[in-house]
Structures are given as C-alpha cells and as structure tokens.
C-alpha positions as CSV (number, residue, x, y, z in Angstrom):
1,X,0.9,-44.2,0.6
2,X,-1.8,-42.7,2.6
3,X,-4.2,-40.5,0.4
4,X,-6.5,-38.1,1.8
5,X,-9.3,-36.6,-1.0
6,X,-9.8,-33.0,0.3
7,X,-13.4,-32.1,-1.1
8,X,-15.1,-28.2,-1.1
9,X,-18.8,-29.4,-1.3
10,X,-18.5,-30.9,2.1
11,X,-19.3,-28.4,5.4
12,X,-16.3,-28.4,6.6
13,X,-15.9,-26.9,10.0
14,X,-13.1,-24.0,10.1
15,X,-11.5,-21.6,12.3
16,X,-9.7,-18.5,11.3
17,X,-6.8,-17.0,11.8
18,X,-6.3,-13.3,11.5
19,X,-2.9,-10.9,12.5
20,X,-2.0,-7.5,12.7
21,X,1.7,-7.4,13.1
22,X,1.8,-3.6,14.7
23,X,-0.1,-1.1,15.6
24,X,1.6,1.1,12.8
25,X,-0.7,-0.5,10.2
26,X,-4.5,-0.1,9.7
27,X,-6.7,-0.8,12.4
28,X,-8.6,-2.4,10.6
29,X,-6.3,-5.3,9.3
30,X,-7.5,-8.6,10.9
31,X,-11.7,-7.2,9.9
32,X,-10.6,-6.4,6.8
33,X,-8.6,-10.4,6.2
34,X,-11.8,-11.3,7.6
35,X,-14.3,-10.2,5.1
36,X,-12.0,-10.8,2.2
37,X,-11.7,-14.7,3.7
38,X,-15.8,-14.3,4.1
39,X,-16.2,-12.9,0.6
40,X,-14.3,-15.3,-1.3
41,X,-16.0,-17.9,0.6
42,X,-19.3,-16.8,-1.0
43,X,-18.3,-16.1,-4.8
44,X,-17.5,-19.7,-4.3
45,X,-20.2,-21.4,-2.9
46,X,-18.3,-23.2,-0.2
47,X,-20.6,-24.3,3.0
48,X,-18.0,-24.8,5.4
49,X,-19.2,-23.6,9.0
50,X,-16.6,-21.1,10.7
51,X,-16.3,-22.2,14.1
52,X,-14.3,-19.9,15.9
53,X,-12.1,-16.4,15.2
54,X,-8.9,-16.0,16.5
55,X,-7.2,-12.7,15.9
56,X,-3.3,-11.5,17.3
57,X,-3.3,-7.9,17.2
58,X,0.3,-6.0,16.5
59,X,1.8,-9.4,17.0
60,X,5.1,-10.4,15.0
61,X,4.4,-13.2,12.8
62,X,8.3,-14.1,14.4
63,X,7.9,-15.4,17.5
64,X,4.9,-18.3,17.4
65,X,5.4,-18.5,21.3
66,X,4.2,-14.2,21.4
67,X,1.0,-14.6,19.5
68,X,-2.1,-15.1,22.0
69,X,-4.4,-15.9,19.6
70,X,-2.1,-18.3,17.8
71,X,-1.6,-20.1,20.7
72,X,-5.0,-20.7,22.2
73,X,-6.1,-21.6,18.3
74,X,-3.5,-24.4,18.9
75,X,-4.7,-25.2,22.5
76,X,-8.5,-25.0,21.7
77,X,-6.8,-27.6,18.4
78,X,-5.1,-29.9,20.8
79,X,-7.5,-30.4,23.8
80,X,-10.2,-31.0,21.3
81,X,-11.9,-28.1,22.7
82,X,-12.4,-26.9,19.0
83,X,-12.8,-29.5,16.1
84,X,-12.1,-28.4,12.6
85,X,-11.5,-29.4,9.4
86,X,-9.3,-26.2,8.2
87,X,-8.0,-23.5,9.2
88,X,-8.3,-19.9,6.8
89,X,-6.0,-17.5,6.8
90,X,-6.0,-14.3,4.0
91,X,-2.4,-14.8,2.6
92,X,0.5,-17.2,4.3
93,X,2.2,-14.4,5.4
94,X,-0.5,-14.2,8.2
95,X,-0.5,-17.5,9.4
96,X,3.5,-17.3,10.6
97,X,6.9,-17.4,9.3
98,X,7.6,-19.1,5.6
99,X,10.6,-21.2,6.7
100,X,8.0,-23.0,10.0
101,X,5.4,-22.7,8.1
102,X,6.1,-26.7,6.1
103,X,6.7,-28.4,9.0
104,X,3.6,-26.9,10.6
105,X,1.1,-27.6,8.1
106,X,2.4,-31.1,7.8
107,X,1.8,-31.8,12.2
108,X,-1.8,-30.3,11.6
109,X,-2.4,-32.4,9.2
110,X,-1.3,-35.3,9.9
111,X,-1.4,-35.1,13.6
112,X,-5.1,-33.6,13.9
113,X,-6.2,-34.0,10.5
114,X,-6.5,-30.1,9.7
115,X,-5.5,-28.6,6.2
116,X,-4.2,-24.9,6.2
117,X,-5.7,-22.4,3.5
118,X,-5.3,-19.2,2.0
119,X,-7.4,-16.7,0.7
120,X,-5.0,-15.5,-2.2
121,X,-4.9,-19.3,-3.8
122,X,-8.9,-19.4,-3.2
123,X,-8.3,-22.7,-0.7
124,X,-7.0,-24.8,-2.8
125,X,-6.0,-27.8,-0.9
126,X,-2.0,-28.3,-0.1
127,X,-2.3,-32.1,0.1
128,X,-2.5,-32.4,-4.3
129,X,1.0,-32.1,-6.2
130,X,-0.5,-29.2,-7.2
131,X,-1.2,-28.1,-4.0
132,X,2.5,-28.8,-3.0
133,X,4.1,-26.7,-6.1
134,X,1.7,-23.7,-5.4
135,X,2.3,-24.3,-1.7
136,X,6.3,-24.1,-2.6
137,X,5.8,-21.1,-4.5
138,X,3.6,-19.1,-2.2
139,X,6.8,-20.1,0.5
140,X,9.3,-18.5,-2.1
141,X,7.3,-15.6,-2.4
142,X,6.4,-14.8,1.0
143,X,10.5,-14.9,1.9
144,X,11.7,-13.0,-1.3
145,X,9.1,-10.9,-0.3
146,X,10.2,-10.1,2.8
147,X,14.1,-10.5,2.2
148,X,13.3,-7.8,0.0
149,X,11.9,-5.3,2.1
150,X,14.2,-6.1,5.0
151,X,16.9,-4.8,2.5
152,X,15.6,-1.8,1.2
153,X,14.7,-1.0,5.4
154,X,17.7,-1.5,5.7
155,X,19.2,0.5,3.1
156,X,17.3,3.3,3.7
157,X,18.8,3.2,7.7
158,X,21.8,2.9,6.5
159,X,21.9,6.0,4.4
160,X,20.2,8.1,7.2
161,X,23.0,7.1,9.3
162,X,25.9,8.2,6.8
163,X,23.8,11.3,6.8
164,X,24.5,11.6,10.3
165,X,20.6,11.0,10.5
166,X,19.6,9.2,13.8
167,X,18.3,5.3,12.0
168,X,15.4,4.7,13.9
169,X,14.0,3.0,17.2
170,X,14.6,4.9,21.1
171,X,17.7,6.9,21.5
172,X,20.5,5.4,23.9
173,X,20.2,6.1,27.7
174,X,21.7,9.6,28.2
175,X,20.7,11.5,25.0
176,X,17.2,12.3,23.5
177,X,16.1,12.9,19.8
178,X,15.9,16.8,18.1
179,X,13.4,16.7,15.2
180,X,14.7,18.3,12.2
181,X,11.7,20.3,10.4
182,X,11.4,21.4,6.8
183,X,8.6,23.0,5.0
184,X,6.6,20.7,2.4
185,X,3.7,22.9,0.5
186,X,3.8,24.9,3.1
187,X,3.5,22.8,5.9
188,X,5.7,22.0,8.4
189,X,7.4,18.0,8.8
190,X,9.4,16.4,10.0
191,X,12.6,16.0,7.8
192,X,15.1,13.6,10.2
193,X,16.1,13.4,13.8
194,X,19.1,13.6,15.8
195,X,20.7,12.7,18.5
196,X,22.2,15.1,21.7
197,X,23.1,15.3,25.7
198,X,19.7,14.7,27.4
199,X,20.3,16.9,30.2
200,X,18.1,14.4,32.5
201,X,20.2,11.3,32.2
202,X,24.1,12.3,30.5
203,X,25.2,13.0,33.7
204,X,24.4,9.5,34.8
205,X,26.1,8.3,32.0
206,X,29.2,10.4,32.8
207,X,29.1,9.0,36.3
208,X,28.8,5.5,35.3
209,X,32.0,6.1,33.4
210,X,33.6,8.3,35.7
211,X,33.5,5.7,38.3
212,X,34.5,2.8,36.0
213,X,37.1,4.4,34.9
214,X,38.2,5.6,38.5
215,X,37.2,1.9,40.6
216,X,38.0,-0.7,37.5
217,X,34.2,-2.3,38.7
218,X,32.7,-4.5,37.3
219,X,28.9,-4.3,36.2
220,X,27.2,-5.8,39.2
221,X,29.4,-3.1,41.6
222,X,28.9,-0.5,39.1
223,X,25.3,-1.2,39.2
224,X,24.9,-1.8,42.7
225,X,26.6,1.8,43.3
226,X,24.0,3.6,40.7
227,X,21.3,1.9,42.8
228,X,22.3,3.6,45.6
229,X,22.5,7.4,44.6
230,X,19.8,9.4,46.3
231,X,20.7,11.9,43.7
232,X,18.9,9.5,40.9
233,X,15.4,10.0,40.8
234,X,13.9,6.6,41.3
235,X,12.5,6.7,37.8
236,X,15.7,5.7,36.6
237,X,15.9,2.9,38.7
238,X,16.9,0.1,39.5
239,X,20.3,-0.4,36.8
240,X,20.9,-3.6,36.0
241,X,24.7,-5.0,35.1
242,X,23.6,-6.5,32.0
243,X,22.6,-3.2,30.9
244,X,25.1,-1.6,32.9
245,X,27.6,-3.6,30.5
246,X,25.9,-2.7,27.3
247,X,26.6,0.8,28.0
248,X,29.8,0.8,29.2
249,X,31.0,-0.7,25.4
250,X,28.7,1.6,23.2
251,X,30.7,3.8,21.6
252,X,27.7,6.5,21.2
253,X,28.6,8.2,24.6
254,X,31.5,9.5,23.1
255,X,29.8,10.2,19.9
256,X,30.8,7.7,17.5
257,X,27.9,5.7,15.9
258,X,28.4,1.7,15.5
259,X,25.7,0.5,13.5
260,X,25.0,-3.5,11.9
261,X,27.1,-4.5,14.7
262,X,25.0,-7.6,15.4
263,X,23.4,-9.9,12.9
264,X,19.6,-11.7,14.3
265,X,17.6,-14.4,13.1
266,X,14.9,-17.1,14.5
267,X,16.0,-20.3,15.5
268,X,13.3,-22.5,17.6
269,X,11.5,-19.7,17.9
270,X,14.1,-17.6,20.0
271,X,15.9,-14.8,18.5
272,X,19.4,-15.5,18.0
273,X,22.3,-12.9,17.8
274,X,25.4,-12.7,16.4
275,X,27.8,-10.6,15.9
276,X,29.2,-9.3,12.5
277,X,32.6,-9.4,11.5
278,X,34.5,-5.4,11.8
279,X,34.9,-5.0,8.4
280,X,30.9,-5.6,7.8
281,X,29.4,-3.2,10.5
282,X,29.1,0.7,9.9
283,X,31.3,3.3,12.2
284,X,30.4,6.9,12.1
285,X,33.0,9.1,13.6
286,X,31.5,12.4,15.3
287,X,28.2,11.7,15.2
288,X,26.8,12.5,17.2
289,X,28.0,15.2,20.3
290,X,29.4,13.3,23.3
291,X,28.7,12.8,26.3
292,X,32.2,11.3,28.0
293,X,35.7,12.0,26.0
294,X,37.4,9.0,24.4
295,X,40.1,9.1,26.5
296,X,38.0,7.9,29.2
297,X,36.0,5.3,27.0
298,X,38.6,3.8,26.3
299,X,40.4,3.6,29.4
300,X,37.3,1.7,30.2
301,X,37.4,-1.0,28.0
302,X,41.1,-1.9,28.8
303,X,39.5,-3.1,32.1
304,X,36.6,-4.8,30.1
305,X,39.1,-6.3,28.1
306,X,40.9,-7.5,30.4
307,X,37.9,-9.2,32.9
308,X,36.8,-10.8,29.6
309,X,39.9,-12.5,28.7
310,X,39.7,-14.1,31.7
311,X,35.9,-15.1,31.5
312,X,37.1,-16.4,28.4
313,X,39.8,-18.4,29.6
314,X,37.8,-19.9,32.1
315,X,35.4,-21.4,29.5
316,X,37.7,-23.2,27.7
317,X,39.4,-24.2,30.3
318,X,36.1,-26.0,31.3
319,X,34.4,-27.0,27.4
320,X,35.5,-30.0,26.2
321,X,37.3,-30.1,23.5
322,X,35.8,-31.7,20.7
323,X,37.4,-31.2,17.6
324,X,34.3,-29.6,16.3
325,X,34.7,-26.5,14.1
326,X,31.3,-25.0,13.2
327,X,28.9,-24.7,16.6
328,X,24.9,-24.2,16.1
329,X,23.5,-21.2,16.1
330,X,21.0,-21.9,18.7
331,X,22.5,-24.5,21.0
332,X,20.4,-23.5,24.0
333,X,21.2,-23.2,27.6
334,X,23.2,-25.6,29.6
335,X,21.5,-26.8,32.1
336,X,24.3,-27.3,34.9
337,X,21.6,-27.5,38.2
338,X,18.0,-29.1,38.1
339,X,16.5,-25.5,38.9
340,X,17.9,-23.2,36.8
341,X,15.7,-20.3,35.2
342,X,12.5,-21.6,38.1
343,X,13.4,-19.9,40.9
344,X,12.5,-16.7,41.6
345,X,13.0,-14.0,43.8
346,X,9.7,-12.7,46.0
347,X,10.7,-9.3,46.5
348,X,11.6,-8.3,42.7
349,X,10.7,-10.9,40.6
350,X,13.9,-11.0,39.4
351,X,15.3,-15.0,38.3
352,X,17.8,-15.8,41.3
353,X,20.9,-16.9,40.1
354,X,23.3,-19.5,41.8
355,X,26.2,-18.8,43.2
356,X,29.5,-21.2,44.5
357,X,32.0,-21.0,47.5
358,X,35.1,-21.6,46.5
359,X,36.0,-25.7,46.6
360,X,37.9,-27.0,50.4
361,X,38.5,-30.4,50.7
362,X,36.6,-32.6,53.2
363,X,37.9,-34.9,56.1
364,X,37.4,-37.8,53.9
365,X,39.3,-36.1,51.6
366,X,36.5,-34.9,49.0
367,X,36.6,-31.7,47.5
368,X,33.5,-29.7,47.5
369,X,31.9,-26.2,47.5
370,X,28.5,-25.1,48.5
371,X,26.0,-23.6,45.6
372,X,23.1,-21.3,46.5
373,X,20.5,-19.2,44.9
374,X,20.7,-15.8,45.5
375,X,18.6,-12.6,43.7
376,X,21.0,-11.1,41.9
377,X,19.1,-7.9,42.3
378,X,20.6,-8.1,46.0
379,X,24.1,-8.0,44.5
380,X,23.0,-5.2,42.0
381,X,21.3,-2.6,45.4
382,X,18.1,-2.6,44.1
383,X,16.7,-6.1,46.2
384,X,16.8,-6.1,49.7
385,X,16.2,-9.9,49.6
386,X,19.4,-10.8,50.8
387,X,18.7,-15.1,51.7
388,X,20.4,-17.6,49.8
389,X,19.1,-20.6,49.1
390,X,20.7,-23.5,49.3
391,X,20.7,-25.2,46.1
392,X,21.2,-29.2,46.6
393,X,18.4,-28.7,49.4
394,X,15.9,-26.7,47.3
395,X,16.4,-29.7,44.7
396,X,15.8,-32.4,46.9
397,X,12.7,-30.6,48.5
398,X,11.2,-29.9,44.9
399,X,11.5,-33.5,44.0
400,X,10.2,-34.9,47.0
401,X,6.9,-32.7,46.2
402,X,6.8,-33.8,42.5
403,X,7.1,-37.8,43.6
404,X,4.7,-37.4,46.6
405,X,2.1,-35.7,43.9
406,X,2.9,-38.5,41.1
407,X,3.2,-41.2,43.1
408,X,0.8,-40.8,46.0
409,X,0.2,-44.2,46.8
410,X,3.8,-44.8,46.5
411,X,4.7,-43.6,50.1
C-alpha cells in the first residue's frame, strides 16, 4: 500500500482557489475567502508559500467546464507551469460539485501529488483515516445543505405559482412582468409580479399560432416565415426552429402555467433534462391573461403530436432492440458522421447539420444516397449561406490534412 506523509510544518507550495456562485452574492466574497484562508494559515503558524491565486466570479459550481479560473488552474498544474503541493479553498463547496469531489481529489493526489485542503477544517490531511472520515462528513454536509436549500427554494416558488404570482426567471416571449407593490413601514416595496401580455411581442406569438394552425407547418418553415416578415423588428430575430417548437408547446400562451415540467441534473459535467411524470407537474389554469385561445392551441398540438409520433416511429425502426430496460441518463451524442458538430457556417456561426437525399439504386444495384452539410439558419430563413458541402468530400479532405500534419514523412 502506498503511503504519503503530510507534514504541515514543511514549506509547501500552494495555490488558492476562490469562487463566487452568482452576481447576487456579496461582491467581496472571493476577497473574504482569501482573507479567511490567510488568517487561518497565520493562526496555525504554517509557512506555506502561495504560488498563485485563481478566481471565478459569478460562476456556478455545477459546471466545471464553464469555470475559467478553475480550468486555468488545472491546465497550469497538468502542464507543469505551476508546481504546487496543495490547493486551498475556504470551504469544500467553493471547489465544486460534491458528487465530483472524491474523484477529483483522488486524481490530483495520485497523478500530481496535490492535496485539496479546506480552511474550515484547519487544512486537515484528507489522506489519513481521520481525514477521509472528515471528508465524507464534509461531502455529506455540503450535499445535504444544497438539497435543503434547493427544496426550500422550490417550495417557495411552487407556493408563489399557486398564488398566481410569477415564480421567477425571465417572462416567456410575448409576456411582460407587472410588479405589484405593497407598503412596508411607509415604504413602497415589490410584493410579487404577475404575468401579462407584452404589446410589443404578444402579436408575434398570435401570428405564429395562427400560421401553425392554418398551414400545419413544421418549426423550420414557421421560423423561416417569421424571419421573413418585414413587420417584425430585427431585434426579435432570428427565430430558431427549436425555440419555435418550445413556444408552440407552452400552455402559458392560453393562460395555463405548467410548472415543474422537467427535472434537471448534472451528468459528466453536462446538464441533463428529463420530463417529469404528469402527476408530478403543477398545472395552474387561468394563471394569466391568454394571448391565444385554447381551441387554437389544441389545434396546433394535434398537428405537433402527429409529427412527434412519426418521428418516434422512425427512430424505433432505426434503433437496435437489445432488450435493455434502463437507459442511461446521459448516453451522449450518437455521431453517425465523423465531423458531426464540428462544421460551422461561415456566415452566421451556427453548427451545420447533415441533410441526406432520397435513397437511389446505382447501375451496379447498390443502394446509395447523398449526404451534405447545410446551414440550419438558411433553412430557417435568416442566413444567406445556401451552400451544401458534401459530407464525403469534406471528410476525405480533413482526414488527408490530419494525416499530412501528423505523418509528413509518409508522403
């Protein structure tokens, strides 16, 4: 068994990581964390040398990849730019998501000889049996604290929604918030907000639903139609097919709030969204003044459901049935083409998507079809790039270029 001895009297080289979760927190939180760490080091008499300080401001601990300061710290450690023995944080929550911490700590120690120590435990050694027990307690405390906070916040938002008060977040497109005031000790304060149609954008939503009901168009054609309307101000464009679909399915436009429709979580540093069961959702009829009538919304949903059923059936036919009953929550993207997700439109910057022709039979009797990369912005009517790039040609060019750069002597 490998053994390493942690001796706090040694002149360790340390880096410090500071993080503030959101702009709503105290702006001086990172400075306060740094002062607390330095104060504890001084009181303990440790002669550790601070090599570098990394900081993330208004960055949630949920996503490691979005924290620039954290990522820079890891790059510096892995590349050897910074030689450190310890990473110091004020509390374990500042370092990252509790679920990820055991693996991160283990990798840092085993690969780079770096320990992650917390100020609120007086920088106790997490590699000893006592330190491991304390680390487990820290993780449990942080996890439970986060769970309770999340429960309390959700409970408050659910109660606000039941009172027909807007539970928080930006209003849906087509609506605006109206503040309801109250007097507290002679001062006017915001008591709550209610949702009401926004005259500047509500008519666009009404037009969208009218066209969807009258033409039975899909989201791409509807986006193209709205992007081509001269009476819609450019500041509301471009309209994207995915956003159009979300709005068409939102019952808020006929006045009903559907709350807790989805559950979210983090798997492999990616946000995963799962639809809740109907009985777990909160439906509040007559939550706000509607923009469209219920009959129009129902008419659109009939067409939308037909399209969803066709797509689901097509996917079922393509899928390999292996009898597995439990699907992974974050299976990742199934990449059929080598460059999927890596080809961008030079005009609008959107990722280009693959579009295939109908299957045809060659003279030799083989079944074949053409595949091209196209800009979804052009299909939606807000990008001028109409060029189609053959998938096979682009793949061969890229592979040849990579081979040339990696193995220049092979030519």
